[in-house]
LUMLO-867750 format. One record per residue (C-alpha): residue in three letters; x, y, z. Coordinates in steps of 0.001 Angstrom, whole numbers, plus 524288, in hexadecimal, padded with zeros to 5 digits. Layout:
AlaXYZ
...
//
This chain:
Met8002E7FF7B8002F
Leu80B7C809E28030C
Gln811E8807517F603
Gln804BB808FC7EF54
Thr803198163B7F609
Lys81089819F57F390
Lys80E7F817A07E4CF
Val8030F820227E413
Ile808D582B917EAC5
Ile814B982ADE7E2D6
Thr80CFD82A7F7D569
Ala805F98352D7DAEE
Val8108583D7F7DF1B
Ala818B683AA67D2FA
Ala80C4B83F797CAD9
Leu80C3B84BBE7D27C
Phe81B7984D0D7CFE5
Leu81A7684BD07C0EA
Met80FC3856847C057
Gly81ACA860167C0A2
Ala81EFA86BAC7C7ED
Gln81254871137C7A3
Ala80D85866CC7CF79
Gln8143986A227DCC4
Ala8074386EFA7E2FF
Ile80014862FA7E0F0
Thr7F8C685E1A7EC46
Pro7F8AF84F547EE24
Ser7EC1E848E67F013
Pro7E4D58451E7FABF
Gln7E6C8835F67F7C5
Met7F545838107F589
Ile7F73D83E9A80265
Glu7EF5C8336980911
Gln7F84A82A198027E
Phe80526831A6804C2
Lys801CA830AF813DC
Asn802AA8226D812BF
Leu811E78229D80F23
Pro81C97822808196B
Ala8222182FF181C9F
Ser82F2782C79816A5
Glu82797828A080958
Gln81FD0835BC80A0B
Gln82BC983E8880B5C
Arg83274835DF7FFC4
Leu8265F838657F61B
Ala825F38477F7FAF2
Arg8356F849197F6DE
Gln83559840F67EA9E
Tyr828F9847FB7E5B8
Gly829C68555A7EB31
Ile81CB6855287F24D
Asp81BB485C2E7FECD
Pro8190E851708099E
Ser80E5185C0E80F6F
Met8061085A088034E
Leu8054A84B8D80500
Gly803A084C748131C
Gly7F6648528C80FA6
Ser7F762861AE81000
Gly7FDC286B5D80822
Gln804A787122813E5
Ala80DC686BAD81F3D
Gln80630868C882C6F
Pro80BF4871528366A
Lys8117986B0E84281
Val8082486C9A84E20
Glu80F07870BB859F9
Asn808B2874DD8666E
Pro80D9F8808586B7E
Gln8130D883AA878EF
Val809C288BEE87F55
Val80AE38888288E2E
Gln8181C889F38963C
Pro81B60886C18A34E
Arg814D28912D8ACFC
Ala81CAB89A2A8B2EA
Ile82003898AE8C15E
Asn81D5A8A5908C5B8
Asp810018A3F68C08B
Val80CF9896DD8C73E
Val8117989CDE8D417
Asp808E88A9468D296
His7FCC78A0568CF8A
Ser7FF16897B88DA83
Lys8005A8A31C8E43A
Asp7F2718A6408E082
Ala7ECEC8985C8E276
Ala7E216895EB8ED7D
Asn7E5E1895828FAF8
Glu7E36F8867C8FAE5
Leu7EF2C884268F25C
Asn7F7BB889B88FCF9
Phe7FD7687E3390335
Ser808D2882C9909D8
Gln805A287DCF9169A
Asp805E586FBE9127B
Pro811E8869FC90A63
Gln8094785F4B9059F
Lys7FFFC867B490061
Ala80A1B871AA8FA56
Glu80E09865CA8F0EE
Leu800E8864938EB2F
Glu7FEF786B2E8DE2D
Arg7F22C86FD98D6D6
Phe7EE8F863C18CE17
Gly7ECAE867958BFC7
Tyr7F464873E68BEE6
Glu7FFCA86DFA8BA18
Leu7F99386C1A8AC20
Phe7FABE87ABB8AA5B
Gln8088F87DA68AE16
Gly80B648857A8A168
Glu80A488935F89D7B
Pro804F58970C88F8A
Thr80DD189C9288651
Thr806CA89D9287979
Phe7F91789DB987584
Ala7FA9989633867F4
Pro7EFC688D10865A3
Val7F24E87FDF861C4
Ser7E96D87D2285590
Asp7F0398707C84EF5
Val7E76A866F38563E
Pro7DCF385E07851AA
Val7D01B86305850B7
Pro7C5F385BE2856AD
Ser7B8CA859ED84F87
Glu7B11F861328585E
Tyr7B93786DE185752
Leu7AFF1878C585388
Val7B5938813684875
Gly7B53488FFA84854
Pro7B9C989BB78425A
Gly7C84289B0C83F28
Asp7C8EA88CC583DE9
Ser7CFB0887C2832C9
Ile7CA0A87CB882A70
Lys7D3E387476821D1
Val7CC6286E16815A3
Gln7D4618650B80CCF
Leu7CB88860D98000B
Phe7D10A855197F80A
Gly7CC6F84CCE7EC77
Lys7C884854757DFDB
Glu7CFC3860D67E5A3
Asn7D8B5862537F09B
Lys7D8CE86D1F7F7C4
Glu7DAF08735D80603
Tyr7D36987CF380CC9
Asp7D74D8846981960
Leu7C98588A6981D3B
Val7C937893EA82920
Ile7BB098964A830E8
Asn7B7C38A36D8311B
Arg7B0408AB4283B88
Glu7A35C8A87A834CF
Gly7A6678991183710
Thr7A7A2895D7827CF
Ile7B2698916981F97
Gln7B4538955181117
Phe7B62C888E680A43
Pro7BA7A88B437FC09
Glu7B1118822C7F466
Leu7A6E38823A7FD2F
Gly7A5598903F8020E
Pro7A3948947A810D6
Ile79FBF8899C81A75
Ser79AF488C278288D
Val7A1F3883E88330D
Ala79E5C88C9E83EF6
Gly79AA5883B184A75
Leu79F5F877418439A
Ser7A9CB86E4F84AE8
Phe7B3B58695B8434B
Ala7AE3A85CA283FAE
Glu7A21E8630483B9B
Leu7A9C386C73832F6
Arg7B15C861AE82C5B
Glu7A52B858ED82A18
Ser79E1586552823F0
Leu7A8CA868EE81A83
Asn7AC0A85A9381663
His79C8C858A581251
Arg79D5F866B180B1A
Ile7A9AC86391802F5
Ser7A4D4855617FFCF
Gln797C585B427FB43
Gln79C4A8669E7F3D2
Met7A9BA863737EEE9
Ile7A8D4856F47E682
Gly7B49E84DBA7E68F
Ile7BC37854BD7F183
Glu7BE5E84F847FF95
Ser7C1FC8583080B84
Asn7CBB0856A78186C
Ile7C71C8612C82266
Thr7CF5D864B882DBE
Met7D14786F9183824
Gly7DB9587A80834BD
Glu7E0FF8841683EF2
Leu7D790886AC848F1
Arg7D2DE892FD84EE4
Ser7D73A8989E85A92
Ile7CD8189CB386609
Arg7CF3D8A65D870C7
Ile7CB528A1DD87EDC
Phe7CD288A77788C66
Ile7D2C88A180897DA
Ala7CDCA8A7B08A41E
Gly7CEB78A5CE8B330
Asp7DAB989E798BA0B
Ala7E23E89A448AE1E
Tyr7F1CC89BBE8AEA0
Lys7F01D8A5358A399
Pro7E2198AA368A16F
Gly7DF738B1B489543
Ser7DB058B0FD88694
Tyr7E0D38A5FD87EFF
Thr7E04C8A30887081
Val7E0878938F86F08
Ser7DC7188A70864A1
Ser7CDEA8874886236
Leu7D0F58795886692
Ser7D4A387D7C87331
Thr7CE7B877D58800B
Ile7CDA587C5A88F19
Thr7DB43874D989224
Gln7E29D87A0188678
Ala7DD4C88822889B6
Leu7E2878860E89873
Phe7EFCB881B989334
Val7F10A88D9988ABA
Ala7EDA5896C7896A8
Gly7F7E288F9A89EA2
Gly7ED01887DF8A6D2
Val7E7B188AEF8B3D0
Asn7EDA8893428BE1F
Glu7EF4888F3E8CBCC
Ile7E190892488CFC6
Gly7DB7188F218C482
Ser7D0F5883CB8C3FF
Leu7D44B876C88BC4B
Arg7C6CB871678BE91
Asn7BCBF87BE18BA33
Ile7C2FE881208ACC2
Gln7B737888A98A57E
Val7B54088BD089736
Lys7AB648979289679
Arg7A6AB89A6F887DE
Lys79ED48A70D885DC
Gly79E2C8A99C894F3
Lys7981589B2389730
Leu79F0A88F3E89D77
Val79F8A88523892C6
Gly7A89487BA689AAA
Ala7B204877F08A4D6
Met7BCAC86EF78A68B
Asp7C287868168B1FA
Leu7D0D6866FC8AEFF
Tyr7D25185C7A8B983
Asp7CA16853148B00E
Leu7D4818543E8A54D
Leu7DF19853298AF16
Met7DA7A848288B690
Arg7D262840648AD38
Gly7D5AE844688A02C
Asp7C94584A3A89D56
Ala7C8918550589473
Ser7B9F0855DF8910B
Gly7B91E8626E897BE
Asp7C4428683988F2C
Leu7BB638713D88738
Arg7BF798774687A03
Leu7C035885F387A1F
Arg7B98C88F1687146
Ser7BCE289D2986DD5
Gly7BA868A61887956
Asp7B93E89BC38831F
Val7BE2889EBB8922B
Val7C5C58946989805
Phe7C3D5899688A734
Ile7CB46893238B1F0
Pro7C4C2895848BF81
Ser7CC75895A58CB1A
Val7CF39888868D252
Gly7C4EE8836F8DABA
Gly7C7A687C328E7D9
Leu7D4DD874238E8B0
Val7D67B867E28F016
Ser7E413860DD8F275
Ile7E724852F98F3B0
Thr7F39684C778F79C
Gly7F84B840638FDC5
Glu7F742832628F7E1
Val7F157837EA8EADE
Arg7F767835CC8DD39
Arg7F6988445E8DB2E
Pro7F59384D8B8E68D
Ala7F2AD85B4D8E201
Val7E837866DF8E463
Tyr7DD47863768DC08
Glu7D1A086DAE8D90A
Leu7C3DD8695C8DE22
Lys7B8078695A8D8C0
Gln7AAA7869BB8DF16
Asn7A5D785DC78E627
Glu7B2F18568C8E352
Thr7B59284C9F8EDE6
Ile7C343847458F38A
Ala7C2A683B2B8EB0B
Asp7C295844828DFDF
Ile7CDEF84B568E47C
Val7D4CF83DF18E686
Ala7D0E283B3A8D850
Met7D7FA847BE8D3C5
Ala7E422843A88DBE8
Ala7E4DC837668D2E1
Gly7E11982F1C8DE09
Leu7E6F1828BB8E97D
Lys7F491823858EA0B
Pro7F60B814CB8EDB5
Gly7FC02818D88FB22
Ala7F0F3821618FEC0
Tyr7E7C981F0A90A15
Pro7DB2F827029064D
Lys7D46E8236C912DC
Ser7DC7782C2091A33
Ser7DAB38382391214
Ser7D9338462F9173F
Ile7D4538536C9119F
Glu7D9BE8603D9175C
Arg7CF2A86AA1914D3
Tyr7CB49877B491C02
Asn7BFD987725923D6
Ser7B53D8824E926AA
Asn7BD64887BA930CE
Gly7C86288A5592701
Leu7D15987FFF92DA9
Arg7D6D287423926F2
Ser7D09A866CB92AC6
Ile7D326858FF9269D
Val7C8F585029921AE
Asn7CBC88419292102
Val7C718839EF91515
Asp7C6C782C27910CB
Leu7C8B782C5490247
Thr7C50481D8990255
Ser7B78F8202F906BF
Gln7AB5E825588FF06
Ser7AA328310C908E5
Gly7B88F83452907B8
Lys7B8F4835408F9ED
Thr7ABBB83D208F872
Thr7B1728475F9026B
Lys7B002855128FA92
Ala7BC7C85B148F86A
Lys7BD8C869CF8FC24
Thr7C631875438F87F
Gly7D376875CE8FF66
Asp7D20C866F190335
Phe7DF938606490463
Ile7DE91850B790391
Arg7E7F18480D907FB
Val7E87583ACF9055D
Lys7F0E98328090F16
Asn7F981827E990BA3
Ala7F8968193390FF9
Ser800CF8143391A1C
Ser80E9280E88915AA
Gln80CE78031F91E77
Phe809DA7F5B09187E
Glu7FD887EED491EDC
Asp8011B7E02D92304
Ala80D6D7E00491AEB
Ile819647D92F91E45
Thr826BA7DEB791CDB
Val832877D7D591958
Val83F927DE1D91A45
Gly84E1E7DA129196F
Ala8561B7CDF6913CE
Val84AEC7C9C590A28
Val8497B7C92B8FC53
Arg83CBC7D0638FB94
Pro83A697DA4190725
Gly82F437E31E90879
Lys8200B7E28A90C05
Tyr8193D7D51890B2E
Gln80B017D0F090DDC
Trp806027CBF9919F0
Tyr7FC2E7C18491BBF
Gln7F6807B9BC92813
Gly7FF4A7AE3292AD1
Gln80B757B36D9231B
Lys817AC7AE6D92973
Ile8266C7B1D392566
Ser8288B7A64591D4D
Asp81D0E7ABDD91538
Leu821417B95A913B2
Leu830DE7B30691000
Pro82E0C7A62E90B63
Ser83BD17A2F2906F3
Ile849F07A68D90CB2
Trp84FF77A4CE90029
Gly845357AC868F73A
Asp841A17B6DD90122
Leu84C487B9CD90A1A
Ser8595C7BF63905EB
Ile8645E7B763904DB
Ser86BDA7BD939109A
Ala860A57BD12918EC
Asp862A27B94B92713
Leu859C17AD9892912
Asn85B307ACAE9380A
Tyr854E77B9E893B25
Ala849777C20193648
Ile83DDA7CA1293D38
Ile830DA7CDAC93C27
Val82D077DC539412A
Arg81E2B7DC47945F1
Glu8164B7E71694A57
Ile810EB7E4F99565B
Asn8067C7EFEF958A8
Arg800D37FB87951FE
Tyr80CBF80425956B0
Gly8165B7FD1F94D64
Asp81DC67F65E95873
Ile824CE7E9C1953B7
Glu828DF7DDA0957E7
Val8337B7D452951AF
Leu832F87C58594E02
Gln83E657BE8594A1D
Phe840897B30194280
Ala84AAF7AA929391A
Pro846B97AB4492AB2
Ser84D6679E1C928BF
Lys8433E7985E93219
Ala837DC79FE392EF2
Ile839D179EB692041
Gly840A17941191CF9
Asp83D5778918927F1
Lys82F9C7900792B05
Leu8304C78E6C939E2
Ala8244B793129409A
Ala82C0279A0094AEE
Gln833C47A23C9405E
Asp82A257A3929353B
Leu822CA7AD9893C8B
Ala8146D7B2BB93855
Leu813BE7C04993357
Gln80AA17CB6F936EA
Pro806D57D72192E4E
Arg8124C7E1FB92EAD
Asp81C567D94F93214
Lys829757DC6D92D82
Val832797D103929F2
Met8403D7D42992B69
Leu84C8D7CBC29265E
Phe85AC77CDDA927C4
Asn867417CC4691FE0
Tyr8701A7C1999267A
Ser87C547CA5A922DA
Asp87A1A7D94D92124
Glu887687DB1691B90
Thr884827D35F90E64
Gln8799C7DCF9909FC
Asn878C47E6988FF26
Arg875DD7F3AB90600
Tyr878277FC778F96C
Glu868FA7FEC08F75C
Leu865147FF489051F
Asn8700380A8F90728
Lys86CE2811478FA93
Leu85E958129A8FF1F
Val863928178890C36
Lys86C918214A90581
Gln86196825E98FD2A
Arg858268284D9087B
Ile8632382F3691134
Lys8691C8392F909C8
Lys871FB83E16913DB
Val8785D831B5915C3
Thr8832B8307A90C76
Ser88659821D490D45
Leu8827E8163F916BD
Thr8902580F18916D7
Gly88C50805F89208C
Asp8853E7F99E91F71
Ser879F17FD70928B9
Leu86FA48082B928AD
Val86C9C808B693834
Gly8799E8068693D2E
Asn87DB67F92C9414B
Asp883077FD9094D28
Leu8759F8013F9518E
Phe871FE7F3B09518E
Lys87F127EB999538E
Ala881577F18E960D3
Gly87AD47EDEF96D5F
Phe873377F5E4974D3
Ser87D7E7F81E97E8E
Gln886237FEA597288
Leu87BA2806F696D21
Asp87EB18123397545
Lys88C588129596F2A
Met8873681668961B7
Glu88A30824A095C92
Leu87D35828E295937
Thr879F7836E5955A6
Lys86BF98356995A80
Arg865CC828CB95EE8
Ser85A338239796565
Gln85B74817F296F18
Ile84E8980FE5970C9
Gly84DCE803AE9768A
Gly85C8280280975CA
Val85DD6802B09674B
Val8646F80F4E9615E
Val85D558149C95562
Ala8656581FB594E42
Asn85E2B82B7F94ADF
Glu868A183322943CF
Val8758082E2C9409F
Val87D51821CE9448F
Glu88BE8823DD93FDD
Asp895C4818699408E
Lys8A1B781479937BF
Asn8991B80FD192BCE
Gln88C8D8160792B96
Leu882238217C92CB9
Val8755C81DFA931D2
Lys86A8F8279193006
Gly85E8C8294193803
Glu8579F8296592B11
Val85BE381A98927FF
Asn856758178C93601
Lys8493081CC393014
Met84A3F814D792447
Leu84C258084D92B17
Ala8413280BCF93490
Asn838EE80BB9928A4
Leu83E507FE74922F2
Phe831D17F81B92373
Asp82A668024491A45
Asp8353E805CC9118E
Lys834357FE9890506
Glu841EA80205900CE
Leu848747FE4C90D7A
Ile83FFE7F15A90E8F
Lys8450D7EEBC90049
Leu854E07F0ED904C5
Ser852907EAA0912BE
Gly859607DE4A90E46
Ser865787E6AA90F26
Met863F47EBBA91BEB
Asn86BC17E61B92689
Arg865097E08B93266
Ser865CB7ED3693B41
Glu8603C7F40C93038
Leu854417EB5D92E87
Leu8521D7EA8D93D76
Tyr852F07F8DB93F52
Pro845367FC8593DBB
Val840FB7F05594705
Val84B277F4ED95194
Ala8481C802B395177
Lys839677FFE695169
Leu83AEE7F6DB95DCC
Ala843C7800B7964B1
Thr838BA80A25962F3
Gln82E8F80257967B7
Gly835FA7FE9997385
Arg82DBD8032D98009
Ala832228021F98F61
Asp829827F5C49912A
Lys82EFA7EFC9985A4
Gly83C9F7F23298103
Ala841447F31E9733E
Gln840F07E64596CD1
Val84E847E6EF967ED
Ile85A7D7DDF396BEE
Ala868C67DF609678B
Ile8746B7D56E96481
Ser8822A7D6659636D
Gly88EE57D0009630E
Lys891C77C3C295969
Val886097C4709516D
Arg8845D7C7E994332
His87C127D35294422
Ser87CD87DAF595206
Gly872BA7E4B195457
Val864607E6A995A00
Tyr85A407DF0F9565B
Pro84AD97DEB59580D
Leu846427D5A096362
Ser83E007CB4A95DAB
Gln833197C42496425
Gly837D27B9FA96C36
Ala846787BCAA96832
Lys8514D7B46E96F8C
Val85FC97B52196E1B
Ser8607A7AC7996256
Glu857787B56295ADD
Leu85F707C0CB95DCC
Ile86C4F7B9C095870
Ala864F17B62E94D28
Ala861547C47A94AB9
Ala86E637C85C94A6A
Gly872457BEF4940AF
Gly877907B46E948F3
Leu884D97B2C894FE3
Thr8916D7B62E949C3
Glu89ED47AFB2949D5
Gly8A4517B10295848
Ala8985D7B22B95F06
Tyr899727ACED96D21
Thr88D297A45996D93
Thr88FB579EC697B2A
Arg88B5D7ABC9980BF
Ala884FE7B94D97D38
Glu880467C3789857A
Leu872507C8E998628
Thr870947D67A98CAD
Ser8616C7D95898F7F
Thr85C027E4EE995A3
Ile852567E33199FDF
Val848697ECAD9A3B6
Ala841DC7EBC19B13C
Asp83BE57F3FE9BC44
Gly83F7E800339B498
Ser84E057FE289B2F8
Ser856597F61A9A82F
Met861C07ED789A8E5
Val86A3D7E57C9A004
Arg86BCC7D8239A26C
His8775C7CED099B34
Ser8742C7BFE5998AD
Asn87D327B6BE9912D
Ile877227AE8B98553
Asp87B247A16398030
Leu87A7F7A44F97144
Asp87CB67960A96EA3
Ala87154792739771B
Ala8692979E03972AB
Leu86B2B79A2896468
Ala8674978CA4966D6
Gly85A557915B96CC4
Glu85C6A78E3797A81
Pro85268795C7982EC
Ser85C7B7989398E0B
Ala864DD7A09698349
Asn85C6B7A4459792E
Val855DF7ADC5981C8
Ala84A557B7D697DF4
Leu850167C52697C1C
His84ABA7D18B9803B
Ser849B27E02697C3B
Arg8573D7E61497AE4
Asp85F6E7D9B797D66
Ile86D047D9EB977AB
Leu873FE7CBA39747F
Thr8829F7CD91973E5
Val888A07C20996CDA
Met896B07C1459709E
Thr8A3AE7BD4696914
Thr8A89D7AFA096BB8
Pro8B5DD7B2159756F
Glu8C2877B26A96EB3
Trp8BACE7B3E29612C
Gln8C0F27BB929572A
Glu8BD8D7BFB5949B3
Asn8C70F7BCEE93F4E
Lys8D42D7C47694101
Ser8DF967C5E293777
Val8EC747CDED9363E
Glu8F4D67CEDD92A5C
Leu904687CCCA9276E
Arg90A6E7D2DC91D0F
Gly918847D39C918F6
Glu924297CAE491BDF
Val91D737BF72922D4
Lys91D407B1CC91D97
Phe90E7C7B16091C3B
Pro9083D7BEEC91B55
Gly8F9EC7BFC591B4C
Ile8EDED7C0C19236C
Tyr8ED9F7B83B92F9A
Asn8E1A47B52393901
Ile8E45D7B7DF94699
Arg8DE327B39F95447
Arg8DD527BC8495FAC
Gly8EA647BF76966DC
Glu8F2907BA9295B82
Thr8FFE47C29995A62
Leu906E07C7B294F38
Ala911E87BEAD95273
Asp907E57B38795024
Val903657B79A943DD
Leu9114E7B9A593E04
Ala9147B7ABAA942A7
Arg9085C7A75993BAF
Ala90CF27AED292EA4
Gly919B67A78C92FA7
Gly922117B3749348E
Val92A0C7BDA992D2B
Thr932607BBFB9221F
Glu940337BD6E921AE
Tyr93E4E7CB0891A30
Ala934C97D17392514
Tyr939277DE3492C2C
Leu931FA7DD4E93947
Pro935717E9CA93D93
Ser92D5D7F08B931CD
Ser921957E8CF934DC
Val913E27F02C9346E
Phe909507EBD593D66
Val8FAF77F19D939D5
Arg8EFB07EFD49429C
Glu8E2417F4CF93F70
Ser8DE567F93994D7F
Val8EAA3800F694D7C
Arg8E7AF80667940D3
Gln8DA0D80C2194590
Gln8E0968122095093
Glu8EAE1818DF948B0
Gln8E06481DB99403A
Leu8D99E8230694AEF
Glu8E51C8298A94F76
Ile8E95182F1094307
Lys8DB47836C5942E3
Lys8DD8983BE694F64
Leu8EB0D8408294C3E
Ala8E5D58461C94042
Asp8DA9F84DD494607
Gln8E4F0852E094FBC
Leu8ECAA856EC9461F
Arg8E3EF85DC393F06
Arg8DF498663F94A99
Asp8EDB18696A94C80
Ile8EF9A86E5C93EF4
Ala8E2F58769F94031
Thr8E7A487CFC94D41
Arg8F6CD87F8D94C22
Gly9005C8804B942C9
Val908608753E93ED3
Ser91610879DB94203
Lys91B2588649949AE
Asp91C0388E3593D48
Gly90E25888C393877
Asn9128888BE392B41
Val90977885F891FA7
Val912FA87B5191BEA
Asn911D8874A392901
Tyr904568757C928BE
Ser9028386F3591B8A
Asp90B668644992181
Ala901FB8637B92B93
Gln8F70A8610892379
Met8FCAE8577391AD9
Met900DE850069268E
Leu8F2A3850AD92BEE
Thr8EE1284C3F91E95
Asp8F76483FC591E2C
Leu8F2FC83CB092CA9
Glu8E3A483D5D9294E
Asn8E67F834D091D0A
Met8EEED82AFD92503
Gln8EB4981D3B926EB
Ala8EF608163C933D4
Met8F75D80971930D8
Gly8F5988035493ECD
Arg9036A7FFE493F97
Leu907577FA4794CB3
Val915837F8A794FDD
Val918B87E9A09521D
Asp926F77E48E955A1
Leu926637D83D94B86
Ser934677D6E694E08
Ala932417D3E295CAC
Ile926A17CCC89588A
Ser92CD37C35594F26
Val937AD7C013959A8
Gly92C1D7BC66962DB
Ile92C057C7A296D15
Glu91D177C6829721D
Gln91CFC7D4F5976A1
Ala91DEF7D9F69680B
Asp9133F7D063963AF
Leu905227D5A6962F5
Gln8F76B7CEF996116
Leu8F1647D1AE952CF
Glu8E4677D8B194FE8
Asp8DB7E7D65994472
Lys8E0DA7DC799380C
Asp8EF317DDEF93CED
Val8F89E7DF61931C0
Leu9088F7DCF7931F2
Tyr9103C7E177928A8
Ile91E6B7DC059287E
Pro9282F7E28D91E4C
Ser933207DD4291911
Thr9414B7E12F91C5A
Lys942D47F02791DCA
Gln950B27F66791A32
Thr94C7A803C291978
Ile94A2E81099921E0
Ala93FCE81ACE91EDA
Val940ED829DA921E9
Met9343E83071921C6
Gly92F2B83E9E925FE
Glu935ED84AE692569
Val94325847D291E23
Gln946C884D1991142
His944D283F7C90AAE
Ala93D308354C9116D
Ala9423F828C490CB7
Thr944B581A8B9104D
His9533B816EF911FB
Arg95A3380A1A911D5
Tyr95C4D804FD92033
Lys969768057C92392
Asp96E7A8000393105
Gly9752D80A9D938AF
Leu96FFA8175B93357
Thr9692A8203993C52
Leu95C7E827C693B4C
Asp9635F835D093881
Gln96AB582DD992CE5
Tyr95D73828DA9272C
Leu957D0837469285F
Val9653283CA19208D
Met961D88328391619
Ser9546B838B59147A
Gly959AE8467891355
Gly956A48491A921D1
Pro94C0A84F61928F4
Arg9442385B3E9230C
Gln943948682B929A0
Arg93664865FD92E63
Ala93A50857FB934CA
Asp93A2C855659429A
Asp9462084CA2943A5
Asp9465684DD3951DB
Arg93A54844B295161
Thr93F1583BDA9479E
Tyr93B6182E0F9494C
Val93B0281F61944E0
Ile9308681724940BC
Lys934DD80AAF94368
Ala931567FF15938F6
Asn928277F83394255
Gly920808056A9440D
Ser925B480A379508E
Val92BA68179E95264
Met9393381B38957F8
Met93C9C8287595C33
Pro94B2F8285695E5F
Ser952F7832459660F
Arg95D368399395F70
Ser967E683428966E5
Met965AE8278096083
Trp968C082D3C9529E
Phe9753283364957F1
Ser97A198263295E33
Gly97B8F820CA95032
Glu971BC815879535B
Ser96681812A794B1F
Asn95A5880BCF94EDC
Leu954AD80B699411C
Gln950847FFF493A10
Pro94C447FB9392C66
Gly93D9D7FFD7929B4
Asp93EDA80B60933C5
Thr93958818E892FAF
Ile93E668263993471
Ile935868314D9356D
Val9394384003935CC
Pro92D28846A293AD8
Leu927EC8543D93778
Asp92C3B85F1793FAD
Thr91E29864EF94344
Glu9229086CEF95034
Tyr9160B86C9A952D8
Lys91671871C1962E9
Asp90A1586C13967C9
Ser9075D8604495DE2
Leu9154085AD395C92
Thr910E884D2596128
Leu9051784D3795870
Trp90CE68503B94B8F
Thr916948469794F8B
Gln90B9F83D169508A
Val9060F840989433D
Thr9133E83EBE93BAA
Gly916908322094327
Ile9095882BA893ED7
Ile90AAC8306593078
Tyr918B182A7A92FA4
Asn9155E81E5A9376D
Thr90B6481C0C92E0A
Ala913B081DAA922CE
Val91D64814B39282C
Ala913DD808BB929BF
Ile90D9080AB191C25
Ser91B5180B0991604
Ala91F167FE8B91E1E
Ile911F47F68B91962
Ser912DE7FCFA90BB1
Gly91EF97F56C90970
Leu9180E7E74D90AD9
//
């Protein structure tokens, strides 16, 4: 079919082309136009280029159709204009006394947030059939058939058109459909063999008036197709006190229609949007009564009120209630006859509440429902799917968590879990303890407890150190912006729970409240590893109602999960019944404070603490109880046989009471794994495990002794406890030196150079890392002198260098260097080999750091005697002459520490 059409058009176009140059103005026939339209656009362009024909002629008209564009007639309103109009609003719009009311805005006014910039009408739009033609309208008539002609006829003031072949035709009062039908009929009757196509051309403009509370009232020229809403947009809409629900159209002084814009905005009903005529007045009266609604509605706002509208109508205007609304407890604030505000309670679920008449100035609040769940079971901790679950009569733990492998985390503690149960309407709780392995796996009746509404089931990880806490700490950081980091593994501070009641007072708390012997931090608890904020405690207190925390509860450690329970038990402690909490410390996996479960005994407390750890003394544990009688309290200590208690013997497995503390002792002579390290010239260097009381000589014998190349006087022995003490002393010395520099000059002349040197020395001191070197006489130990031997501690390190043949000279000399040791050379000779002392040197206090780390301060007479006590590996130190009158000892100490550390590092670095 396409090929046939193409052939017909090509033939016709070719014929037209062959007619010669005079055929340039030939108009294609309607049949050719229709066939041309069936071709693809690319083919139409090719034919037009090839045969020199204007594509617009083949498109059906002799002229190109203008591009239809809507002019930009409205721009955003000026801010000042909006403010000025808001100042003129009615008094009921002033919500400054209530911030919640101030947030509400008038509904519908955002539709008119523009300002008119031009009055150009938009005329190139489809004309409806019912459009009434009138003077100024243009009628386009196309004739085809025997003759091909086009006419553009304009209706004159008498309502007639002048048709060339037919004469004047009256069209006054006709609709466009009637006009088209009438003209088609007359053409077909009076012009034989000619068909017609009639369309509307340019439309007339009409003059309308917009009055009342419009944004820009006045006279406007608009298209004859304009309606009420289009006229409102041209005028910029309604001002702040104009009505949206009673927009009137007046024609020749009579009301011909009114429009409620709420019908259009809320229901999409434009049936009231009347078409305007020339001379019409669009009148916008002032706003009627206003009603505000807020709370649990989808669209809280200020709405305009019509007569006889009810509260249900206002709720419908606000798009209805939210799912979380509680309509039974809604309220209305309204003014009474005395001019005072009153509260009227309404039940929006009842017919009487819905039909309550709304009044001007009403403020309706739709309350929200409770966040509490009814009869729901909450599961938190080491489970696969923490959250809220349905409760039903007869439900047990095994029904809630039927599978250990499918419902519990792989890290779950199978020996300890609790149920937190509310016991009265005040929210007081009690705690029940069970073993998940026996309740879920074995389904023992004593452990598979029956659940009750609103129970909280809490399971714990066996080891808190293996949990990934990234998401949990990320959540806490997001909620507490002031805390820059949570470096520790606990949110509430393990020390609060690891300590027994007797040690809790020793905690450094900025502010605290002590209830029932349990310390609950209010502000900041600061230790080496973490910052704990009161806001974190508040979050944990709401653990069972916080969806995000419930989701991440599997990452929490035992003390964090127990925090809301322990805190609640502490607050509900009373004079007649103490706080139902107990504590355990010592050789257990998780020391701390635990809730006292119903009927709890010693074995249950040990299970709660994760069981005993290696080295626990099971023959005897100490139970500390607080007994209140006759208005006074006393502390009683009793011994518990843990072996018997864990075996279930009633005499040992005693019942626990409020504020009991169980202390699990360490087995006598028990020690954790301790080791020392031997480096350098020993036959078998390495790490050796040691027992308590083992000496350095014992370990050297185990290592096979020293090699033949060992130089015992230069050995370096490093101990961790000494290093920590030295680091503390260096910090104290740096603080004292800083104060001295700030208050006095460094030397007697106080010149800048000396002050700069002192600052450099202070910087070196502050950046210095202590070595922890302990002076040992390894030569004496090697020959069996017991007085020189010493007992070892954990992490001790012994460095034994090879044979030394050098003497080092350091300090204030011309050229600090290391010289080859020569027997018989004196100290002065070694100083001469280094260029001698500098001008600032205090050569009277020259001293020697022996190879073993000891310091020797020889008298000057020794040097003149010609004898020398120097040995290979020694270091000669020439200190700085500070001439500090009051602090000479301080400066000597500073330089001594710096040089001594440098010598130790030099000795170790050679290994």
